[in-house]
C-alpha positions as CSV (number, residue, x, y, z in Angstrom):
1,M,90.0,55.4,-82.6
2,A,91.1,53.6,-79.4
3,S,94.2,55.8,-79.0
4,D,92.0,58.8,-79.6
5,K,89.8,57.7,-76.8
6,Q,92.7,57.1,-74.4
7,N,94.0,60.6,-75.0
8,Q,90.7,62.3,-74.2
9,S,88.7,62.7,-71.0
10,A,85.0,62.1,-70.8
11,P,82.8,65.0,-69.8
12,A,82.1,65.5,-66.1
13,P,78.3,65.2,-65.6
14,A,77.4,61.9,-63.9
15,T,73.6,62.2,-63.5
16,V,70.7,63.4,-65.7
17,G,70.3,66.4,-63.5
18,E,73.9,67.5,-64.0
19,L,73.6,66.9,-67.7
20,R,70.5,69.1,-68.0
21,K,72.3,72.0,-66.3
22,T,75.0,71.9,-69.0
23,G,72.3,72.7,-71.6
24,H,73.0,69.4,-73.4
25,V,70.6,68.9,-76.4
26,Q,69.7,65.4,-77.6
27,R,70.0,64.7,-81.4
28,D,69.2,61.5,-83.2
29,I,72.0,59.8,-85.1
30,R,71.1,61.3,-88.4
31,D,70.9,64.9,-87.1
32,E,74.2,64.3,-85.3
33,I,76.0,63.2,-88.4
34,R,74.4,65.9,-90.5
35,H,75.4,68.6,-88.1
36,N,79.0,67.4,-87.7
37,L,79.4,67.0,-91.5
38,L,78.2,70.5,-92.2
39,E,80.5,71.9,-89.6
40,A,83.5,70.1,-91.1
41,L,82.6,71.3,-94.6
42,K,82.1,74.9,-93.4
43,A,85.5,74.8,-91.7
44,G,87.2,73.3,-94.8
45,N,88.1,70.1,-92.9
46,D,88.3,66.8,-94.8
47,P,86.5,64.2,-92.7
48,W,87.5,61.4,-95.1
49,G,91.2,61.1,-94.2
50,G,93.0,58.3,-96.0
51,I,90.4,58.0,-98.8
52,V,92.1,58.3,-102.2
53,G,90.5,58.6,-105.6
54,F,86.9,59.1,-104.4
55,E,87.2,62.9,-103.9
56,D,85.1,63.9,-107.0
57,T,83.0,60.8,-107.4
58,V,82.0,58.6,-104.4
59,V,82.6,61.1,-101.5
60,P,80.2,63.8,-102.8
61,Q,77.5,61.2,-103.3
62,L,78.0,59.8,-99.8
63,E,78.0,63.3,-98.2
64,R,74.7,64.0,-99.9
65,A,73.2,60.7,-98.7
66,L,74.3,61.4,-95.1
67,L,72.9,64.9,-95.2
68,A,69.6,63.4,-96.4
69,G,69.7,61.0,-93.5
70,H,69.7,57.9,-95.8
71,D,70.9,54.4,-95.1
72,V,73.5,53.6,-97.7
73,V,74.7,50.5,-99.6
74,L,78.1,50.8,-101.3
75,L,78.4,48.6,-104.4
76,G,81.7,47.8,-105.9
77,E,84.2,45.0,-106.8
78,R,86.6,43.7,-104.2
79,G,89.4,45.9,-103.0
80,Q,87.9,49.2,-103.9
81,G,88.0,50.6,-100.4
82,K,84.4,50.2,-99.4
83,T,85.1,49.1,-95.9
84,R,87.9,51.7,-95.5
85,L,85.4,54.4,-96.5
86,L,82.8,53.1,-94.0
87,R,85.3,53.0,-91.2
88,T,85.8,56.7,-91.5
89,L,82.2,57.4,-90.5
90,P,82.7,57.5,-86.7
91,V,84.6,60.8,-87.1
92,L,81.2,62.4,-87.9
93,L,79.8,61.4,-84.6
94,D,80.0,63.6,-81.4
95,E,83.3,62.7,-79.6
96,W,81.4,61.8,-76.5
97,T,77.7,61.1,-75.9
98,P,75.8,60.4,-72.7
99,V,74.1,57.1,-72.0
100,I,72.1,55.6,-69.2
101,A,74.6,53.9,-66.9
102,G,74.2,50.1,-67.2
103,S,71.9,50.2,-70.2
104,E,72.2,47.3,-72.6
105,L,71.4,49.5,-75.6
106,D,73.2,52.8,-74.6
107,E,70.0,54.7,-74.4
108,H,70.1,58.5,-74.2
109,P,69.2,59.7,-70.7
110,Y,66.5,61.9,-72.1
111,A,64.9,59.0,-74.1
112,P,64.9,55.6,-72.4
113,I,63.3,52.8,-74.5
114,L,63.8,49.6,-72.5
115,P,61.2,48.8,-69.8
116,E,63.9,48.6,-67.2
117,S,65.4,51.9,-68.2
118,I,62.0,53.6,-68.3
119,R,61.3,52.3,-64.8
120,R,64.7,53.5,-63.4
121,A,64.3,56.9,-65.0
122,G,60.9,57.3,-63.4
123,E,62.1,56.2,-60.0
124,L,65.4,58.2,-59.9
125,G,64.5,61.3,-61.9
126,D,67.4,63.7,-62.0
127,D,69.6,61.3,-60.0
128,L,69.6,58.7,-62.8
129,P,73.3,57.9,-63.3
130,I,74.8,58.4,-66.7
131,E,78.0,57.2,-68.5
132,W,79.8,58.6,-71.5
133,R,80.5,56.7,-74.7
134,H,83.3,57.6,-77.1
135,R,82.4,57.8,-80.8
136,S,84.7,54.8,-81.4
137,E,82.3,52.6,-79.4
138,R,79.3,53.6,-81.4
139,Y,80.4,51.9,-84.6
140,S,79.8,48.2,-85.2
141,E,80.6,45.9,-88.1
142,K,79.3,42.5,-89.1
143,L,80.7,40.4,-91.9
144,A,77.6,38.7,-93.4
145,T,78.0,35.0,-93.7
146,P,75.5,32.3,-94.7
147,D,75.3,31.0,-91.1
148,T,74.4,34.4,-89.7
149,S,71.1,34.1,-87.8
150,V,68.2,36.4,-86.8
151,A,69.5,36.1,-83.2
152,D,72.9,37.5,-84.3
153,L,71.3,40.5,-85.9
154,V,68.1,41.2,-84.0
155,G,68.1,39.0,-80.8
156,D,66.5,36.0,-79.2
157,I,65.5,34.6,-75.8
158,D,68.3,34.4,-73.3
159,P,68.0,31.0,-71.5
160,M,70.2,32.3,-68.7
161,K,67.7,35.1,-67.9
162,V,64.9,32.6,-68.0
163,A,66.8,30.3,-65.7
164,E,67.1,33.2,-63.2
165,G,63.3,33.0,-62.7
166,R,61.9,35.4,-65.3
167,S,58.9,34.2,-67.3
168,L,59.2,33.6,-71.1
169,G,56.7,36.5,-71.6
170,D,59.0,39.0,-69.8
171,P,60.7,41.3,-72.4
172,E,63.7,41.4,-70.1
173,T,64.5,37.8,-71.1
174,I,65.6,39.0,-74.6
175,H,69.3,38.9,-75.5
176,F,69.7,41.7,-78.1
177,G,71.6,41.2,-81.4
178,L,74.0,43.5,-83.1
179,I,71.5,45.9,-84.7
180,P,69.7,46.9,-81.4
181,R,73.0,47.1,-79.7
182,A,74.0,49.7,-82.3
183,H,71.2,52.0,-81.0
184,R,72.4,55.6,-81.3
185,G,75.2,54.5,-83.5
186,I,76.3,53.1,-86.9
187,I,76.0,49.4,-87.9
188,V,77.8,48.2,-91.0
189,I,76.9,44.9,-92.8
190,N,79.7,43.9,-95.0
191,E,79.0,41.6,-98.0
192,L,75.2,42.0,-97.4
193,P,74.1,39.6,-100.2
194,D,75.8,36.7,-98.3
195,L,73.0,37.0,-95.8
196,A,70.3,34.3,-96.3
197,E,67.1,35.9,-97.7
198,R,65.1,35.0,-94.6
199,I,67.7,36.8,-92.5
200,Q,67.5,39.9,-94.7
201,V,63.7,39.9,-94.0
202,S,64.4,40.4,-90.3
203,M,66.0,43.8,-91.2
204,L,63.0,45.2,-93.0
205,N,61.4,46.7,-89.8
206,V,64.7,48.3,-88.8
207,M,65.1,49.9,-92.2
208,E,61.6,51.3,-92.5
209,E,59.8,51.5,-89.2
210,R,63.0,51.9,-87.2
211,D,62.0,49.3,-84.6
212,I,62.5,45.6,-83.9
213,Q,60.3,42.7,-82.8
214,V,61.7,39.5,-81.3
215,R,60.0,36.1,-81.4
216,G,56.5,37.5,-81.2
217,Y,57.1,39.6,-78.0
218,N,54.8,42.5,-77.8
219,L,57.9,44.8,-77.6
220,R,58.6,47.4,-80.2
221,L,61.8,49.2,-79.6
222,P,62.2,52.6,-81.5
223,L,65.8,52.3,-82.6
224,D,68.0,55.2,-83.6
225,V,70.5,53.5,-85.9
226,L,72.2,54.3,-89.2
227,V,72.5,51.1,-91.3
228,M,75.3,51.0,-93.9
229,A,76.2,48.0,-96.1
230,S,78.7,46.9,-98.7
231,A,78.2,44.5,-101.6
232,N,79.8,43.3,-104.8
233,P,77.4,43.9,-107.7
234,E,78.0,40.3,-109.0
235,D,76.8,38.9,-105.7
236,Y,73.3,39.9,-106.7
237,T,73.2,36.9,-108.9
238,N,76.1,34.7,-107.8
239,R,76.5,33.9,-104.1
240,G,73.3,35.7,-103.2
241,R,71.3,38.8,-103.7
242,I,69.8,41.7,-101.8
243,I,66.1,41.0,-101.7
244,T,64.1,43.7,-103.4
245,P,62.2,45.0,-100.3
246,L,65.4,45.4,-98.4
247,K,67.2,47.0,-101.4
248,D,64.3,49.4,-101.7
249,R,64.7,50.5,-98.1
250,F,68.2,51.8,-98.6
251,G,67.9,55.5,-99.3
252,A,71.1,55.6,-101.4
253,E,73.0,53.1,-103.5
254,I,76.5,54.3,-104.3
255,R,78.9,52.7,-106.8
256,T,82.5,52.7,-105.9
257,H,85.4,52.2,-108.3
258,Y,89.1,51.5,-108.6
259,P,91.4,54.6,-108.8
260,L,90.7,56.4,-112.0
261,E,94.2,58.1,-112.2
262,L,97.6,56.5,-112.0
263,D,98.7,58.9,-109.3
264,D,95.8,57.8,-107.1
265,E,96.7,54.2,-107.7
266,V,100.3,54.9,-106.6
267,A,99.0,56.9,-103.6
268,V,96.9,54.0,-102.4
269,I,99.9,51.6,-102.5
270,E,102.2,54.1,-100.7
271,Q,99.5,54.7,-98.0
272,E,98.5,51.1,-97.4
273,A,101.6,49.0,-97.9
274,D,103.6,48.0,-94.9
275,L,107.1,48.0,-96.4
276,V,110.1,46.3,-94.7
277,A,112.6,47.9,-97.1
278,T,112.9,51.0,-99.4
279,V,110.9,50.7,-102.6
280,P,111.7,53.5,-105.1
281,S,108.7,55.3,-106.3
282,Y,109.2,54.2,-109.9
283,L,108.8,50.5,-108.8
284,T,105.6,51.4,-107.0
285,E,104.5,53.1,-110.3
286,I,105.3,49.9,-112.2
287,L,103.1,47.9,-109.8
288,A,100.3,50.5,-110.2
289,R,100.5,50.3,-114.0
290,F,100.7,46.5,-113.9
291,T,97.5,46.4,-111.8
292,R,95.7,48.8,-114.1
293,Y,96.6,46.7,-117.2
294,L,95.3,43.6,-115.4
295,R,92.0,45.3,-114.9
296,D,91.7,46.0,-118.6
297,H,93.0,42.8,-120.1
298,P,90.4,40.5,-121.7
299,S,92.0,37.3,-120.3
300,I,91.3,38.5,-116.7
301,D,87.9,37.9,-115.2
302,Q,86.8,41.5,-114.7
303,R,83.6,40.5,-112.8
304,S,85.9,39.4,-110.0
305,G,88.0,42.5,-110.3
306,V,91.7,43.1,-109.5
307,S,91.8,44.3,-105.9
308,A,93.9,47.2,-104.7
309,R,95.2,44.6,-102.3
310,F,97.0,43.0,-105.2
311,S,99.3,46.0,-105.8
312,I,99.7,46.6,-102.1
313,A,100.8,43.0,-101.5
314,G,103.0,43.3,-104.6
315,A,104.8,46.3,-103.1
316,E,105.2,44.4,-99.8
317,T,106.6,41.4,-101.7
318,V,109.1,43.6,-103.6
319,A,110.3,45.1,-100.3
320,A,110.6,41.6,-98.7
321,A,112.8,40.5,-101.6
322,A,115.0,43.5,-101.1
323,L,115.4,42.8,-97.4
324,H,116.1,39.1,-98.1
325,R,118.9,40.1,-100.5
326,A,120.4,42.7,-98.1
327,T,120.5,40.1,-95.4
328,L,122.2,37.5,-97.5
329,T,124.8,40.0,-99.0
330,G,125.4,42.0,-95.8
331,E,124.3,45.3,-97.3
332,D,123.5,48.0,-94.9
333,L,120.5,49.4,-96.9
334,A,117.8,47.2,-98.3
335,V,116.6,48.9,-101.5
336,A,114.3,47.2,-104.0
337,R,115.4,46.8,-107.6
338,P,113.5,45.8,-110.8
339,V,114.8,42.3,-110.4
340,D,112.6,42.1,-107.3
341,L,109.5,42.4,-109.4
342,Q,109.6,38.8,-110.6
343,P,108.4,37.3,-107.3
344,V,105.2,39.4,-107.5
345,I,104.1,37.1,-110.4
346,E,105.2,34.0,-108.6
347,V,103.6,34.8,-105.3
348,L,100.5,36.7,-106.2
349,R,99.2,34.9,-109.3
350,G,96.5,33.2,-107.1
351,K,94.9,36.6,-106.4
352,I,93.9,36.9,-110.1
353,E,90.9,35.2,-111.6
354,F,91.5,34.3,-115.3
355,E,88.8,33.7,-117.9
356,S,88.0,30.1,-118.8
357,G,90.2,28.9,-121.7
358,E,93.3,30.7,-120.4
359,E,94.6,27.7,-118.5
360,G,98.3,27.3,-118.9
361,R,98.9,30.8,-120.1
362,E,98.6,32.6,-116.8
363,I,102.3,33.2,-116.2
364,E,102.8,34.3,-119.9
365,I,100.0,36.9,-119.6
366,L,101.3,38.2,-116.3
367,E,104.9,38.5,-117.5
368,Y,103.7,40.3,-120.7
369,L,101.7,42.9,-118.7
370,L,104.5,43.4,-116.2
371,R,107.0,44.1,-119.1
372,K,104.5,46.5,-120.6
373,A,104.2,48.3,-117.2
374,E,108.0,48.5,-117.0
375,A,108.4,49.8,-120.5
376,D,105.8,52.6,-119.9
377,T,107.5,53.6,-116.7
378,V,111.0,53.8,-118.3
379,R,109.5,56.0,-121.0
380,A,107.8,58.2,-118.5
381,H,111.0,58.8,-116.4
382,L,113.9,58.2,-118.7
383,G,112.6,59.4,-122.0
384,G,115.2,61.5,-123.7
385,V,118.2,60.1,-121.9
386,D,121.0,59.1,-124.3
387,M,121.7,55.5,-123.4
388,R,124.3,54.9,-126.1
389,P,127.2,54.8,-123.7
390,L,125.6,51.9,-121.9
391,V,124.9,50.1,-125.1
392,D,128.5,50.8,-126.3
393,R,129.9,49.4,-123.1
394,L,128.0,46.2,-123.5
395,T,129.1,46.1,-127.2
396,A,132.7,46.2,-126.0
397,G,132.1,42.9,-124.2
398,D,131.1,44.0,-120.7
399,S,127.9,42.6,-119.0
400,V,125.9,43.4,-115.9
401,L,124.9,40.7,-113.6
402,T,122.0,41.1,-111.2
403,G,119.8,38.9,-109.2
404,D,118.3,38.2,-105.8
405,R,121.7,37.7,-104.2
406,V,123.8,40.2,-106.2
407,P,124.7,43.3,-104.1
408,A,124.2,46.8,-105.4
409,A,128.0,47.4,-105.5
410,D,128.4,44.6,-108.0
411,V,125.8,46.1,-110.3
412,L,127.4,49.5,-110.2
413,N,131.0,48.2,-110.7
414,A,130.1,46.0,-113.7
415,L,130.5,48.8,-116.2
416,G,133.7,50.2,-114.9
417,D,134.6,53.9,-114.6
418,D,134.2,55.0,-118.2
419,P,133.5,58.8,-118.0
420,A,130.7,58.5,-120.6
421,V,129.0,55.7,-118.7
422,T,129.4,57.6,-115.4
423,A,127.8,60.7,-117.0
424,V,124.7,58.8,-118.2
425,S,124.5,56.9,-114.9
426,D,124.5,60.3,-113.1
427,E,121.7,61.6,-115.3
428,I,119.7,58.4,-114.7
429,A,120.2,58.7,-111.0
430,D,119.2,62.4,-111.1
431,R,116.0,61.6,-113.1
432,L,115.0,58.9,-110.6
433,D,116.1,60.8,-107.5
434,A,118.6,58.1,-106.6
435,G,121.2,59.1,-104.0
436,D,123.1,56.3,-102.3
437,D,124.7,53.3,-104.1
438,A,121.8,51.0,-103.5
439,E,119.4,53.4,-105.1
440,R,121.8,54.1,-108.0
441,A,122.1,50.4,-108.6
442,A,118.3,50.2,-108.8
443,A,118.1,53.1,-111.2
444,L,120.8,51.6,-113.4
445,E,119.0,48.3,-113.5
446,L,115.7,50.1,-114.5
447,A,117.6,51.7,-117.4
448,L,119.1,48.4,-118.5
449,E,115.6,46.8,-118.3
450,G,114.3,49.6,-120.5
451,L,117.1,48.9,-123.1
452,F,116.3,45.3,-123.1
453,L,112.6,45.9,-123.6
454,A,113.5,48.3,-126.5
455,R,115.6,45.3,-127.9
456,R,118.8,47.3,-127.8
457,I,120.5,44.8,-125.4
458,G,119.9,41.2,-124.4
459,K,118.9,39.6,-121.1
460,E,119.5,36.0,-120.2
461,P,119.6,33.9,-117.0
462,D,122.9,32.3,-116.1
463,E,123.3,28.8,-114.7
464,Q,122.6,30.1,-111.2
465,G,119.4,31.7,-112.2
466,R,120.8,35.2,-112.1
467,T,120.0,37.8,-114.7
468,V,122.8,38.9,-117.2
469,Y,122.4,42.1,-119.3
470,S,124.6,42.0,-122.3
471,L,124.8,42.6,-126.0
472,P,122.0,40.7,-128.0
473,P,123.4,37.3,-129.3
474,D,122.9,38.4,-132.9
475,D,125.4,41.3,-132.4
476,E,128.0,39.3,-130.5
477,D,131.0,38.0,-132.4
């Protein structure tokens, strides 16, 4: 948003009189969003850029809620993209909007609400100066915490203004909180149930009567604000809850979800992960399958959920392992290989909540589900490839050594230049779109891992902790 603002110039009118001559029409926040959303839909434009997996479920519900002018609470487990979705809302605001210059609450020049602004408008008339606010400045977020106060959200007496000589009964001694400062914009309260119940009560007037009252002042400000919130359904009974009167005031309650399709899960990882090395798409797919298996496994606490951030962090960890190896071995290209998946378990196990009674089995469960994800990915991409030349080569006594410090060239050279092995390696590389040697080594390693999981070859660590693919011990003589 900031870069968008820097690249655009604000409109020219600088006074109310100049603004009126342009034919500018005032719209409240709900009409503004409704108008811009309908225009986007008519033009076939997607206002929800970067939102994956909600196209047929959450997004249509949200669009209907916005068209109805409703405040909305999004309910869903952690890492489902609630905040990401809410942060796309500013695109539905007008790019620039006029405000009274110097106003604390960014009032519209046609509709001042503060006593000082009303006085200035009466005195200056068409000469009332205006400023322009970019849509990026009309979106506010507050992470709800137990120590959030009424003053933070609504406002309180400003002792500095009192010290300047104003009386305590003067409305201009008020320091406004986040909600009134979001006047003519969008305010998002993340993790709403974490707000103490007495603080939630302070929002009731905003949600229903669209005004605020501060410490008994006879001041009622008609606010024009769209209130959005996010919450974890379990928070209703665990850390806190949304009080019934406040919950009733949200016009729409929309349930979010994790990606329903594997392709969407992969797309989220590829979109969000900040990778420092090349991660082949099939490794991303393994991480996506792994995450989905975690979400279905009875040993995992599904009330806590398995965040999309788990798979995203997993991809970043895999990429970091590849960069680490390339640096130590002097390779020009850092390309992740299946051996780089093991650190995901070691590094990210703390992001998973296990059911009680599973103490001591965490690593075992994670390794089993990762192997299952690997096996499914091998079947999906290499099903039908005749792997016998690889098995035969290992039967002849060869072995393939890999690990976090084994360069790609060593993996490729381990099986020699047998034409049959070269032919199957070429087919594997073609199936997995592997071009250079680093990518071909990763593809070969995936094939070997698939053979191991199918119990056609063995896999053992050597004394240095590296991985050795060879003939199963029972077949060696």
